[in-house]
C-alpha beads as a LAMMPS data file, in Angstrom:
LAMMPS data file: protein, C-alpha beads

443 atoms
442 bonds

1 atom types
1 bond types

-500.0 500.0 xlo xhi
-500.0 500.0 ylo yhi
-500.0 500.0 zlo zhi

Masses

1 110.0

Atoms # bond

1 1 1 -446.564 -243.313 194.215
2 1 1 -444.077 -245.013 191.879
3 1 1 -442.962 -243.140 188.798
4 1 1 -442.269 -244.554 185.344
5 1 1 -438.538 -244.310 186.013
6 1 1 -438.876 -246.800 188.854
7 1 1 -440.167 -249.405 186.370
8 1 1 -437.460 -248.656 183.825
9 1 1 -434.939 -251.301 185.054
10 1 1 -437.661 -253.937 184.851
11 1 1 -438.507 -252.869 181.335
12 1 1 -434.858 -252.827 180.273
13 1 1 -433.913 -256.211 181.747
14 1 1 -437.183 -258.004 182.299
15 1 1 -438.605 -257.894 178.776
16 1 1 -435.446 -259.249 177.055
17 1 1 -435.210 -261.953 179.724
18 1 1 -438.825 -262.920 179.179
19 1 1 -438.343 -263.038 175.405
20 1 1 -435.200 -265.165 175.807
21 1 1 -437.066 -267.529 178.116
22 1 1 -439.947 -267.947 175.665
23 1 1 -437.547 -268.607 172.776
24 1 1 -435.612 -271.107 174.882
25 1 1 -438.795 -272.974 175.852
26 1 1 -439.888 -273.136 172.201
27 1 1 -436.483 -274.513 171.204
28 1 1 -436.507 -276.939 174.131
29 1 1 -439.968 -278.195 173.181
30 1 1 -438.926 -278.663 169.549
31 1 1 -435.842 -280.635 170.583
32 1 1 -437.803 -282.878 172.943
33 1 1 -440.327 -283.594 170.184
34 1 1 -437.470 -284.654 167.895
35 1 1 -436.011 -286.872 170.628
36 1 1 -439.446 -288.403 171.286
37 1 1 -439.761 -289.210 167.590
38 1 1 -436.289 -290.815 167.537
39 1 1 -437.175 -292.941 170.554
40 1 1 -440.412 -294.126 168.947
41 1 1 -438.504 -294.983 165.745
42 1 1 -435.965 -297.031 167.702
43 1 1 -438.709 -298.915 169.545
44 1 1 -440.631 -299.579 166.316
45 1 1 -437.485 -300.892 164.629
46 1 1 -436.547 -303.047 167.626
47 1 1 -433.286 -301.131 168.095
48 1 1 -433.481 -300.684 171.856
49 1 1 -430.538 -302.810 172.974
50 1 1 -427.117 -301.070 173.148
51 1 1 -424.250 -303.163 171.738
52 1 1 -421.686 -302.451 174.449
53 1 1 -420.907 -299.955 177.216
54 1 1 -423.779 -297.468 177.577
55 1 1 -425.304 -294.936 179.976
56 1 1 -428.115 -295.636 182.424
57 1 1 -429.836 -292.503 183.727
58 1 1 -431.050 -292.087 187.297
59 1 1 -434.395 -290.438 186.518
60 1 1 -434.827 -289.351 190.110
61 1 1 -431.647 -287.288 189.929
62 1 1 -431.715 -286.137 186.278
63 1 1 -432.709 -282.480 185.784
64 1 1 -432.959 -282.649 181.994
65 1 1 -430.183 -280.147 181.354
66 1 1 -429.256 -281.803 178.074
67 1 1 -425.517 -281.574 178.776
68 1 1 -425.157 -285.314 178.181
69 1 1 -427.046 -284.982 174.887
70 1 1 -424.572 -282.373 173.632
71 1 1 -421.614 -284.512 174.745
72 1 1 -422.766 -287.663 172.919
73 1 1 -420.970 -287.976 169.543
74 1 1 -423.528 -290.415 168.147
75 1 1 -426.627 -288.427 169.196
76 1 1 -427.749 -291.534 171.059
77 1 1 -429.126 -289.540 174.010
78 1 1 -432.121 -287.221 174.059
79 1 1 -434.385 -285.436 176.505
80 1 1 -437.936 -286.808 176.699
81 1 1 -440.479 -285.555 179.235
82 1 1 -437.767 -283.555 180.957
83 1 1 -435.392 -286.490 181.503
84 1 1 -432.382 -287.843 179.604
85 1 1 -433.159 -291.030 177.693
86 1 1 -431.146 -293.338 175.434
87 1 1 -433.164 -292.661 172.284
88 1 1 -430.720 -294.367 169.902
89 1 1 -429.401 -297.280 171.931
90 1 1 -428.136 -299.241 168.932
91 1 1 -425.873 -296.344 167.938
92 1 1 -424.202 -295.775 171.304
93 1 1 -420.450 -296.316 170.837
94 1 1 -419.725 -296.355 174.559
95 1 1 -416.910 -293.812 174.909
96 1 1 -418.561 -292.420 178.056
97 1 1 -418.418 -288.664 177.322
98 1 1 -421.938 -288.352 178.719
99 1 1 -420.817 -289.472 182.176
100 1 1 -418.573 -286.497 183.090
101 1 1 -420.872 -284.098 181.197
102 1 1 -423.806 -284.637 183.568
103 1 1 -423.858 -281.778 186.113
104 1 1 -425.754 -283.804 188.748
105 1 1 -423.993 -287.187 188.364
106 1 1 -427.182 -288.890 187.211
107 1 1 -425.419 -291.199 184.725
108 1 1 -423.765 -294.547 185.288
109 1 1 -421.977 -296.565 182.588
110 1 1 -422.884 -300.241 182.341
111 1 1 -422.423 -303.345 180.207
112 1 1 -425.448 -305.432 179.300
113 1 1 -429.131 -304.952 180.044
114 1 1 -431.822 -306.921 181.832
115 1 1 -432.898 -308.413 178.484
116 1 1 -429.507 -308.968 176.893
117 1 1 -426.460 -309.894 178.883
118 1 1 -422.880 -309.381 177.703
119 1 1 -420.173 -311.936 178.329
120 1 1 -417.178 -310.456 180.167
121 1 1 -414.062 -312.549 180.946
122 1 1 -413.375 -313.293 184.588
123 1 1 -410.324 -311.181 185.504
124 1 1 -408.343 -311.000 188.759
125 1 1 -407.303 -307.673 190.326
126 1 1 -403.876 -308.040 188.674
127 1 1 -405.631 -308.386 185.258
128 1 1 -404.806 -312.084 184.926
129 1 1 -407.553 -314.348 183.646
130 1 1 -408.328 -317.716 185.177
131 1 1 -405.768 -319.154 182.717
132 1 1 -402.312 -318.513 184.242
133 1 1 -400.216 -316.382 181.897
134 1 1 -403.086 -314.840 179.928
135 1 1 -403.965 -311.293 180.972
136 1 1 -406.874 -309.094 179.848
137 1 1 -407.152 -305.289 179.787
138 1 1 -409.428 -302.710 178.240
139 1 1 -412.823 -303.084 176.643
140 1 1 -412.878 -306.872 176.430
141 1 1 -412.455 -307.013 180.194
142 1 1 -415.247 -304.519 180.823
143 1 1 -413.443 -301.166 180.609
144 1 1 -414.823 -299.033 177.806
145 1 1 -413.416 -295.671 178.862
146 1 1 -410.324 -294.785 176.817
147 1 1 -408.306 -293.233 179.615
148 1 1 -408.858 -296.137 181.964
149 1 1 -408.308 -298.712 179.221
150 1 1 -404.853 -297.204 178.595
151 1 1 -404.201 -297.204 182.329
152 1 1 -405.287 -300.842 182.575
153 1 1 -402.918 -301.827 179.772
154 1 1 -400.065 -300.175 181.637
155 1 1 -400.963 -301.770 184.971
156 1 1 -401.462 -305.187 183.357
157 1 1 -397.930 -304.995 181.925
158 1 1 -396.551 -304.015 185.321
159 1 1 -398.244 -307.102 186.786
160 1 1 -396.921 -309.354 184.036
161 1 1 -393.293 -308.431 184.583
162 1 1 -393.525 -309.550 188.220
163 1 1 -394.129 -313.145 187.142
164 1 1 -391.114 -315.379 187.565
165 1 1 -389.370 -316.842 184.562
166 1 1 -387.547 -315.759 181.441
167 1 1 -388.308 -316.335 177.772
168 1 1 -386.537 -319.115 175.921
169 1 1 -384.558 -318.388 172.735
170 1 1 -387.044 -317.499 170.004
171 1 1 -389.767 -316.759 172.553
172 1 1 -391.206 -313.327 173.381
173 1 1 -391.867 -312.149 176.901
174 1 1 -395.312 -310.861 175.910
175 1 1 -397.523 -310.835 172.844
176 1 1 -400.031 -307.986 173.082
177 1 1 -403.138 -308.521 170.962
178 1 1 -404.756 -305.250 169.910
179 1 1 -403.418 -301.734 169.227
180 1 1 -406.208 -299.777 170.879
181 1 1 -405.787 -297.702 174.055
182 1 1 -405.083 -300.733 176.293
183 1 1 -402.594 -302.252 173.851
184 1 1 -400.757 -298.964 173.358
185 1 1 -400.560 -298.374 177.111
186 1 1 -399.186 -301.880 177.591
187 1 1 -396.658 -301.495 174.771
188 1 1 -395.282 -298.277 176.227
189 1 1 -395.012 -299.936 179.637
190 1 1 -393.110 -302.800 177.979
191 1 1 -390.642 -300.304 176.477
192 1 1 -390.249 -298.602 179.851
193 1 1 -389.518 -301.917 181.597
194 1 1 -387.358 -303.259 178.734
195 1 1 -389.643 -306.206 178.060
196 1 1 -389.328 -308.179 174.795
197 1 1 -392.799 -307.715 173.302
198 1 1 -394.767 -307.338 170.103
199 1 1 -398.219 -305.855 169.439
200 1 1 -400.344 -307.478 166.752
201 1 1 -403.319 -305.622 165.260
202 1 1 -405.819 -307.109 162.806
203 1 1 -406.476 -303.778 161.079
204 1 1 -404.045 -301.473 159.311
205 1 1 -404.406 -298.620 161.765
206 1 1 -404.030 -297.670 165.414
207 1 1 -406.765 -296.830 167.876
208 1 1 -409.036 -299.861 167.910
209 1 1 -412.663 -298.761 168.307
210 1 1 -411.599 -295.094 168.382
211 1 1 -410.531 -295.275 164.729
212 1 1 -414.130 -296.097 163.821
213 1 1 -415.663 -293.120 165.613
214 1 1 -417.348 -290.538 163.360
215 1 1 -415.202 -287.667 162.105
216 1 1 -414.453 -284.761 164.428
217 1 1 -416.094 -286.367 167.446
218 1 1 -414.890 -286.091 171.035
219 1 1 -413.078 -289.315 171.865
220 1 1 -411.708 -288.698 175.348
221 1 1 -412.663 -286.343 178.138
222 1 1 -409.818 -286.754 180.651
223 1 1 -406.009 -286.905 180.373
224 1 1 -403.934 -290.038 180.889
225 1 1 -400.392 -290.662 182.097
226 1 1 -398.489 -292.807 179.608
227 1 1 -395.215 -294.622 180.282
228 1 1 -392.204 -293.093 178.464
229 1 1 -394.405 -290.247 177.137
230 1 1 -395.768 -288.795 180.372
231 1 1 -399.044 -286.959 180.847
232 1 1 -401.020 -286.069 177.752
233 1 1 -401.320 -282.294 177.551
234 1 1 -405.010 -282.154 176.686
235 1 1 -408.166 -283.088 178.546
236 1 1 -410.917 -283.070 175.936
237 1 1 -409.729 -284.431 172.613
238 1 1 -411.373 -285.244 169.311
239 1 1 -410.837 -288.433 167.365
240 1 1 -408.461 -287.054 164.729
241 1 1 -406.271 -285.274 167.283
242 1 1 -406.063 -288.383 169.460
243 1 1 -405.149 -290.642 166.531
244 1 1 -402.531 -288.130 165.369
245 1 1 -401.108 -288.053 168.898
246 1 1 -400.879 -291.848 169.006
247 1 1 -399.208 -291.940 165.595
248 1 1 -396.620 -289.523 166.944
249 1 1 -396.116 -291.719 170.008
250 1 1 -395.468 -294.763 167.802
251 1 1 -392.946 -292.868 165.690
252 1 1 -391.200 -291.365 168.692
253 1 1 -390.921 -294.602 170.668
254 1 1 -390.621 -297.013 167.715
255 1 1 -393.432 -299.056 169.230
256 1 1 -393.308 -302.577 167.792
257 1 1 -396.698 -303.000 166.091
258 1 1 -397.499 -305.537 163.370
259 1 1 -400.547 -304.360 161.438
260 1 1 -402.955 -306.516 159.390
261 1 1 -402.008 -309.418 161.655
262 1 1 -405.043 -311.169 163.059
263 1 1 -404.890 -313.580 165.960
264 1 1 -406.466 -316.808 164.726
265 1 1 -405.754 -319.138 167.621
266 1 1 -403.939 -319.322 170.951
267 1 1 -402.696 -322.633 172.244
268 1 1 -400.538 -323.824 175.080
269 1 1 -396.925 -324.446 174.098
270 1 1 -395.811 -327.927 175.241
271 1 1 -392.424 -326.386 176.116
272 1 1 -394.089 -323.744 178.289
273 1 1 -395.968 -320.553 177.566
274 1 1 -398.219 -320.056 174.550
275 1 1 -398.260 -320.054 170.758
276 1 1 -400.239 -317.218 169.177
277 1 1 -401.162 -318.233 165.648
278 1 1 -401.682 -315.597 162.955
279 1 1 -402.129 -315.937 159.206
280 1 1 -398.473 -314.950 158.763
281 1 1 -396.669 -316.814 161.530
282 1 1 -396.760 -318.588 164.881
283 1 1 -395.525 -316.394 167.721
284 1 1 -394.034 -318.179 170.728
285 1 1 -394.467 -316.206 173.934
286 1 1 -394.220 -316.599 177.663
287 1 1 -397.286 -314.426 178.358
288 1 1 -400.275 -313.051 176.422
289 1 1 -402.157 -309.795 176.935
290 1 1 -405.582 -309.599 175.316
291 1 1 -406.249 -305.910 174.657
292 1 1 -408.928 -306.311 172.014
293 1 1 -412.143 -304.306 171.860
294 1 1 -415.698 -305.559 171.676
295 1 1 -416.224 -304.755 167.996
296 1 1 -414.584 -308.072 167.285
297 1 1 -413.268 -309.269 163.960
298 1 1 -415.339 -307.975 161.032
299 1 1 -417.640 -310.635 159.627
300 1 1 -416.364 -311.443 156.146
301 1 1 -417.994 -312.612 152.935
302 1 1 -415.471 -315.439 152.496
303 1 1 -415.249 -314.965 148.744
304 1 1 -412.205 -314.965 146.427
305 1 1 -410.345 -311.641 146.385
306 1 1 -411.480 -310.440 149.821
307 1 1 -407.880 -310.059 150.943
308 1 1 -407.385 -307.028 148.648
309 1 1 -406.763 -303.569 150.118
310 1 1 -409.879 -302.248 148.313
311 1 1 -412.007 -304.240 150.783
312 1 1 -412.899 -302.338 153.987
313 1 1 -415.380 -303.055 156.753
314 1 1 -416.551 -299.605 157.800
315 1 1 -417.019 -296.226 156.173
316 1 1 -414.979 -293.494 157.836
317 1 1 -414.915 -290.633 155.322
318 1 1 -417.260 -290.668 152.285
319 1 1 -415.238 -287.922 150.587
320 1 1 -412.249 -290.213 150.080
321 1 1 -414.289 -292.302 147.634
322 1 1 -415.667 -289.383 145.613
323 1 1 -415.992 -290.198 141.930
324 1 1 -415.458 -293.949 142.382
325 1 1 -417.563 -297.085 141.970
326 1 1 -418.445 -298.218 145.498
327 1 1 -420.423 -301.274 146.591
328 1 1 -421.799 -301.496 150.132
329 1 1 -422.777 -304.938 151.422
330 1 1 -425.194 -305.283 154.338
331 1 1 -428.744 -304.645 155.462
332 1 1 -428.435 -302.852 158.798
333 1 1 -428.401 -299.177 159.669
334 1 1 -424.619 -298.956 159.246
335 1 1 -424.887 -300.246 155.667
336 1 1 -427.763 -297.930 154.753
337 1 1 -426.060 -294.916 156.333
338 1 1 -422.823 -295.682 154.487
339 1 1 -424.596 -295.975 151.144
340 1 1 -426.556 -292.759 151.725
341 1 1 -423.448 -290.804 152.767
342 1 1 -421.532 -292.033 149.714
343 1 1 -424.399 -291.142 147.377
344 1 1 -424.181 -287.534 148.519
345 1 1 -420.651 -287.220 147.121
346 1 1 -420.510 -285.870 143.573
347 1 1 -419.721 -288.442 140.916
348 1 1 -419.789 -291.472 143.215
349 1 1 -421.555 -294.559 141.860
350 1 1 -423.129 -296.494 144.739
351 1 1 -424.578 -300.002 144.832
352 1 1 -426.157 -301.405 148.002
353 1 1 -426.253 -305.205 148.101
354 1 1 -428.235 -307.220 150.636
355 1 1 -428.795 -310.955 150.615
356 1 1 -432.332 -310.857 152.043
357 1 1 -435.513 -309.709 150.355
358 1 1 -436.147 -306.717 152.625
359 1 1 -434.401 -304.425 155.099
360 1 1 -435.525 -305.242 158.621
361 1 1 -434.743 -303.635 161.980
362 1 1 -433.517 -300.377 160.462
363 1 1 -434.523 -296.840 161.346
364 1 1 -437.476 -295.509 159.391
365 1 1 -435.519 -292.323 158.685
366 1 1 -432.756 -294.335 157.008
367 1 1 -435.313 -296.318 155.042
368 1 1 -436.906 -293.110 153.753
369 1 1 -433.573 -291.452 152.910
370 1 1 -432.477 -294.565 151.049
371 1 1 -435.666 -294.529 148.986
372 1 1 -435.181 -290.855 148.179
373 1 1 -431.643 -291.455 146.932
374 1 1 -432.749 -294.571 145.066
375 1 1 -435.606 -292.697 143.357
376 1 1 -433.141 -289.936 142.431
377 1 1 -430.910 -292.507 140.749
378 1 1 -428.035 -291.971 143.158
379 1 1 -428.106 -295.475 144.703
380 1 1 -428.691 -298.812 143.062
381 1 1 -430.324 -301.159 145.591
382 1 1 -430.098 -304.892 144.927
383 1 1 -431.980 -307.131 147.360
384 1 1 -431.507 -310.912 147.306
385 1 1 -428.045 -310.346 145.817
386 1 1 -424.578 -311.702 146.551
387 1 1 -420.971 -310.849 145.787
388 1 1 -419.376 -314.030 144.436
389 1 1 -415.813 -312.785 143.819
390 1 1 -413.837 -309.557 144.147
391 1 1 -411.499 -308.493 141.337
392 1 1 -409.227 -305.490 140.873
393 1 1 -411.733 -303.385 138.923
394 1 1 -415.031 -305.278 139.219
395 1 1 -417.124 -307.734 141.228
396 1 1 -418.717 -310.990 140.162
397 1 1 -422.213 -310.026 141.239
398 1 1 -425.319 -312.209 141.427
399 1 1 -428.824 -310.735 141.464
400 1 1 -432.324 -312.063 140.831
401 1 1 -431.727 -311.198 137.151
402 1 1 -428.615 -313.339 136.913
403 1 1 -424.848 -312.811 137.131
404 1 1 -422.977 -309.725 135.972
405 1 1 -419.635 -307.976 136.264
406 1 1 -420.203 -304.889 138.422
407 1 1 -417.615 -302.078 138.058
408 1 1 -415.966 -301.570 141.435
409 1 1 -413.162 -299.549 143.006
410 1 1 -414.053 -300.061 146.689
411 1 1 -416.241 -302.559 148.514
412 1 1 -417.457 -301.785 152.050
413 1 1 -418.724 -304.791 153.995
414 1 1 -421.055 -303.805 156.857
415 1 1 -421.923 -307.237 158.201
416 1 1 -421.116 -306.789 161.874
417 1 1 -418.315 -308.305 163.926
418 1 1 -417.482 -311.599 165.589
419 1 1 -415.987 -311.634 169.071
420 1 1 -413.493 -314.459 169.676
421 1 1 -415.503 -315.718 172.655
422 1 1 -415.537 -319.334 171.467
423 1 1 -411.789 -319.209 170.726
424 1 1 -411.024 -317.865 174.190
425 1 1 -413.276 -320.428 175.848
426 1 1 -411.382 -323.143 173.957
427 1 1 -408.199 -322.257 175.835
428 1 1 -410.062 -322.254 179.138
429 1 1 -410.909 -318.591 179.771
430 1 1 -414.037 -318.249 181.914
431 1 1 -416.732 -315.652 181.260
432 1 1 -419.481 -314.149 183.366
433 1 1 -422.614 -312.559 181.927
434 1 1 -423.231 -308.921 182.844
435 1 1 -426.819 -307.662 182.970
436 1 1 -426.381 -303.946 183.515
437 1 1 -423.788 -303.911 186.270
438 1 1 -422.323 -300.470 186.895
439 1 1 -419.026 -299.693 185.189
440 1 1 -416.186 -298.265 187.257
441 1 1 -416.517 -294.502 187.326
442 1 1 -414.022 -292.181 185.666
443 1 1 -412.443 -289.855 188.178

Bonds

1 1 1 2
2 1 2 3
3 1 3 4
4 1 4 5
5 1 5 6
6 1 6 7
7 1 7 8
8 1 8 9
9 1 9 10
10 1 10 11
11 1 11 12
12 1 12 13
13 1 13 14
14 1 14 15
15 1 15 16
16 1 16 17
17 1 17 18
18 1 18 19
19 1 19 20
20 1 20 21
21 1 21 22
22 1 22 23
23 1 23 24
24 1 24 25
25 1 25 26
26 1 26 27
27 1 27 28
28 1 28 29
29 1 29 30
30 1 30 31
31 1 31 32
32 1 32 33
33 1 33 34
34 1 34 35
35 1 35 36
36 1 36 37
37 1 37 38
38 1 38 39
39 1 39 40
40 1 40 41
41 1 41 42
42 1 42 43
43 1 43 44
44 1 44 45
45 1 45 46
46 1 46 47
47 1 47 48
48 1 48 49
49 1 49 50
50 1 50 51
51 1 51 52
52 1 52 53
53 1 53 54
54 1 54 55
55 1 55 56
56 1 56 57
57 1 57 58
58 1 58 59
59 1 59 60
60 1 60 61
61 1 61 62
62 1 62 63
63 1 63 64
64 1 64 65
65 1 65 66
66 1 66 67
67 1 67 68
68 1 68 69
69 1 69 70
70 1 70 71
71 1 71 72
72 1 72 73
73 1 73 74
74 1 74 75
75 1 75 76
76 1 76 77
77 1 77 78
78 1 78 79
79 1 79 80
80 1 80 81
81 1 81 82
82 1 82 83
83 1 83 84
84 1 84 85
85 1 85 86
86 1 86 87
87 1 87 88
88 1 88 89
89 1 89 90
90 1 90 91
91 1 91 92
92 1 92 93
93 1 93 94
94 1 94 95
95 1 95 96
96 1 96 97
97 1 97 98
98 1 98 99
99 1 99 100
100 1 100 101
101 1 101 102
102 1 102 103
103 1 103 104
104 1 104 105
105 1 105 106
106 1 106 107
107 1 107 108
108 1 108 109
109 1 109 110
110 1 110 111
111 1 111 112
112 1 112 113
113 1 113 114
114 1 114 115
115 1 115 116
116 1 116 117
117 1 117 118
118 1 118 119
119 1 119 120
120 1 120 121
121 1 121 122
122 1 122 123
123 1 123 124
124 1 124 125
125 1 125 126
126 1 126 127
127 1 127 128
128 1 128 129
129 1 129 130
130 1 130 131
131 1 131 132
132 1 132 133
133 1 133 134
134 1 134 135
135 1 135 136
136 1 136 137
137 1 137 138
138 1 138 139
139 1 139 140
140 1 140 141
141 1 141 142
142 1 142 143
143 1 143 144
144 1 144 145
145 1 145 146
146 1 146 147
147 1 147 148
148 1 148 149
149 1 149 150
150 1 150 151
151 1 151 152
152 1 152 153
153 1 153 154
154 1 154 155
155 1 155 156
156 1 156 157
157 1 157 158
158 1 158 159
159 1 159 160
160 1 160 161
161 1 161 162
162 1 162 163
163 1 163 164
164 1 164 165
165 1 165 166
166 1 166 167
167 1 167 168
168 1 168 169
169 1 169 170
170 1 170 171
171 1 171 172
172 1 172 173
173 1 173 174
174 1 174 175
175 1 175 176
176 1 176 177
177 1 177 178
178 1 178 179
179 1 179 180
180 1 180 181
181 1 181 182
182 1 182 183
183 1 183 184
184 1 184 185
185 1 185 186
186 1 186 187
187 1 187 188
188 1 188 189
189 1 189 190
190 1 190 191
191 1 191 192
192 1 192 193
193 1 193 194
194 1 194 195
195 1 195 196
196 1 196 197
197 1 197 198
198 1 198 199
199 1 199 200
200 1 200 201
201 1 201 202
202 1 202 203
203 1 203 204
204 1 204 205
205 1 205 206
206 1 206 207
207 1 207 208
208 1 208 209
209 1 209 210
210 1 210 211
211 1 211 212
212 1 212 213
213 1 213 214
214 1 214 215
215 1 215 216
216 1 216 217
217 1 217 218
218 1 218 219
219 1 219 220
220 1 220 221
221 1 221 222
222 1 222 223
223 1 223 224
224 1 224 225
225 1 225 226
226 1 226 227
227 1 227 228
228 1 228 229
229 1 229 230
230 1 230 231
231 1 231 232
232 1 232 233
233 1 233 234
234 1 234 235
235 1 235 236
236 1 236 237
237 1 237 238
238 1 238 239
239 1 239 240
240 1 240 241
241 1 241 242
242 1 242 243
243 1 243 244
244 1 244 245
245 1 245 246
246 1 246 247
247 1 247 248
248 1 248 249
249 1 249 250
250 1 250 251
251 1 251 252
252 1 252 253
253 1 253 254
254 1 254 255
255 1 255 256
256 1 256 257
257 1 257 258
258 1 258 259
259 1 259 260
260 1 260 261
261 1 261 262
262 1 262 263
263 1 263 264
264 1 264 265
265 1 265 266
266 1 266 267
267 1 267 268
268 1 268 269
269 1 269 270
270 1 270 271
271 1 271 272
272 1 272 273
273 1 273 274
274 1 274 275
275 1 275 276
276 1 276 277
277 1 277 278
278 1 278 279
279 1 279 280
280 1 280 281
281 1 281 282
282 1 282 283
283 1 283 284
284 1 284 285
285 1 285 286
286 1 286 287
287 1 287 288
288 1 288 289
289 1 289 290
290 1 290 291
291 1 291 292
292 1 292 293
293 1 293 294
294 1 294 295
295 1 295 296
296 1 296 297
297 1 297 298
298 1 298 299
299 1 299 300
300 1 300 301
301 1 301 302
302 1 302 303
303 1 303 304
304 1 304 305
305 1 305 306
306 1 306 307
307 1 307 308
308 1 308 309
309 1 309 310
310 1 310 311
311 1 311 312
312 1 312 313
313 1 313 314
314 1 314 315
315 1 315 316
316 1 316 317
317 1 317 318
318 1 318 319
319 1 319 320
320 1 320 321
321 1 321 322
322 1 322 323
323 1 323 324
324 1 324 325
325 1 325 326
326 1 326 327
327 1 327 328
328 1 328 329
329 1 329 330
330 1 330 331
331 1 331 332
332 1 332 333
333 1 333 334
334 1 334 335
335 1 335 336
336 1 336 337
337 1 337 338
338 1 338 339
339 1 339 340
340 1 340 341
341 1 341 342
342 1 342 343
343 1 343 344
344 1 344 345
345 1 345 346
346 1 346 347
347 1 347 348
348 1 348 349
349 1 349 350
350 1 350 351
351 1 351 352
352 1 352 353
353 1 353 354
354 1 354 355
355 1 355 356
356 1 356 357
357 1 357 358
358 1 358 359
359 1 359 360
360 1 360 361
361 1 361 362
362 1 362 363
363 1 363 364
364 1 364 365
365 1 365 366
366 1 366 367
367 1 367 368
368 1 368 369
369 1 369 370
370 1 370 371
371 1 371 372
372 1 372 373
373 1 373 374
374 1 374 375
375 1 375 376
376 1 376 377
377 1 377 378
378 1 378 379
379 1 379 380
380 1 380 381
381 1 381 382
382 1 382 383
383 1 383 384
384 1 384 385
385 1 385 386
386 1 386 387
387 1 387 388
388 1 388 389
389 1 389 390
390 1 390 391
391 1 391 392
392 1 392 393
393 1 393 394
394 1 394 395
395 1 395 396
396 1 396 397
397 1 397 398
398 1 398 399
399 1 399 400
400 1 400 401
401 1 401 402
402 1 402 403
403 1 403 404
404 1 404 405
405 1 405 406
406 1 406 407
407 1 407 408
408 1 408 409
409 1 409 410
410 1 410 411
411 1 411 412
412 1 412 413
413 1 413 414
414 1 414 415
415 1 415 416
416 1 416 417
417 1 417 418
418 1 418 419
419 1 419 420
420 1 420 421
421 1 421 422
422 1 422 423
423 1 423 424
424 1 424 425
425 1 425 426
426 1 426 427
427 1 427 428
428 1 428 429
429 1 429 430
430 1 430 431
431 1 431 432
432 1 432 433
433 1 433 434
434 1 434 435
435 1 435 436
436 1 436 437
437 1 437 438
438 1 438 439
439 1 439 440
440 1 440 441
441 1 441 442
442 1 442 443
């Protein structure tokens, strides 16, 4: 006959374990209900196609641990019916943190889907395109992972220096287009090999797509070996730390980067090599490395005054505009989210301008939050409106009520981006369309 003392260990350990299990299951159920709701919202809004590199889950292998959900900086993944699902496909930024986070290797990273293909340039194993002398590395060539993009930039430069020939007077060895991970890796390799190079970057900052990640988000999950610098001393790194590290690399190595210099055209040089045309100058070069991302060049309004520094194309930190007059232009989720975030800063005056008569293909949650802020008087929403000119302290603004001068300190244009696909095709670069082919895995 068992005594009460024999049951004591079960009472001491079993009851707390049972309580913990019940609480966990309640929390798990609540989270899955939220993820189910997000998925239904995305489907209803037609936002089911990811813009770039994204995860595909093997449902037969997935155990629904949720590790990938926690790793995703954009909360694009969720667990529905016990399996990981891309519940916010349109918001996936493709940095691939979900891939190493999965404990059962149920995730693959791909470009394109069955419904929507993505054009990827045809690239040889040495990173040269079908046009002799033009090389491609990083995201444009189908490599969205930061570590491997940097590695590709380095390896592409090593391949380029094996080509016979020397630059003429006034001609560079290599013009590197883009100062993201691939461009930085290539630039450091150029320094290491004493190559005459220059990096041109259309924005005024380093990092490419990484710069546009949300604040304090994990940007990279594995270290990389950089020429001149050596192995990075961290494995998992957040956006701000990575950008600070790269800034230090540029200062230490005196990396030759020309900011706010956008490539407008590449043409063959009759004397040999290429001419890379920018708004500032024509760069003569023997070789070209395209290290641009897939965000493309921001779509502009093409109005007078758009060249001013007060004009930006993505909101990074709402707090930096606290107390100012800010106008957001656009009608997608990024525009609505920017306007909402800005309206939550004390003293900020926010106007949201959209040329159409209604917001379409946006999340219902964003639509509701916008209405709440609008009803509270924190956002002025002007549909069927246009910015006609940008001045130092105001905008020439046209609404259905007529024209006015709108006070303005900052204007944020959220109108998407334009990839230079047509430009690259003009110089003969071939593309193939990817419909969900598996990305190279990160080791």
